[in-house]
C-alpha positions as CSV (number, residue, x, y, z in Angstrom):
1,M,58.4,57.6,74.6
2,T,60.0,60.3,72.1
3,I,59.2,59.2,68.6
4,E,60.7,62.5,66.5
5,V,62.7,65.1,68.0
6,S,63.8,68.3,65.8
7,E,65.5,71.5,66.1
8,A,61.8,73.2,66.9
9,G,60.2,70.3,68.8
10,M,59.6,66.7,69.2
11,S,56.2,64.3,69.3
12,A,55.9,61.8,72.1
13,I,53.5,58.8,73.4
14,L,52.6,60.0,77.0
15,P,50.1,58.1,79.4
16,V,48.1,60.8,79.8
17,E,46.3,63.3,77.8
18,L,47.3,67.2,78.2
19,P,45.6,70.1,76.7
20,V,46.3,71.1,73.3
21,G,47.9,74.6,75.0
22,E,49.1,73.5,77.4
23,T,52.5,74.7,78.2
24,V,55.0,72.0,79.7
25,E,58.6,71.1,80.9
26,L,60.4,68.0,79.2
27,H,62.7,66.3,80.4
28,I,64.5,65.0,77.8
29,N,67.4,62.2,78.1
30,L,70.1,62.5,75.0
31,P,72.9,60.7,74.2
32,F,75.1,63.5,75.4
33,G,72.9,63.6,78.9
34,E,69.8,65.4,80.1
35,V,67.6,68.2,78.5
36,D,65.2,70.1,80.0
37,M,63.3,72.0,78.1
38,Q,59.9,73.9,78.3
39,A,57.1,73.6,75.3
40,V,54.0,73.9,74.0
41,V,51.2,71.6,73.5
42,R,50.1,71.8,69.7
43,E,49.0,69.3,68.8
44,R,48.0,65.8,70.3
45,N,46.1,62.2,68.9
46,A,45.1,59.9,71.8
47,F,48.3,60.2,73.9
48,R,50.4,61.0,71.0
49,H,51.2,64.9,71.0
50,G,53.9,67.4,69.4
51,F,55.3,70.1,71.2
52,E,56.7,72.8,70.1
53,F,59.8,73.9,72.1
54,A,59.0,77.0,73.7
55,D,62.7,78.4,73.1
56,H,63.7,77.7,69.7
57,K,67.6,79.6,70.4
58,V,68.1,77.2,73.4
59,A,66.7,74.2,71.9
60,R,69.4,74.7,68.7
61,Q,71.6,75.4,71.1
62,R,70.8,72.1,73.4
63,I,69.5,69.1,70.7
64,A,70.6,70.6,67.0
65,P,73.8,69.8,67.2
66,Y,73.2,66.2,68.4
67,L,70.6,65.1,65.5
68,H,72.2,64.4,62.8
């Protein structure tokens, strides 16, 4: 379950614990369609994870127009 999404990253509750620093592929369902993004786990508190998108330019192009 996604909690927050921004141009720089997102946070989500996951059923697994990922290590901080790990690079992952995120599959995000947005109102306009699906987006796949690479991200780095920047923080973790139990099952809540904070992700930073690996390519901010791509994130701005794909996600930012739909956040407002």
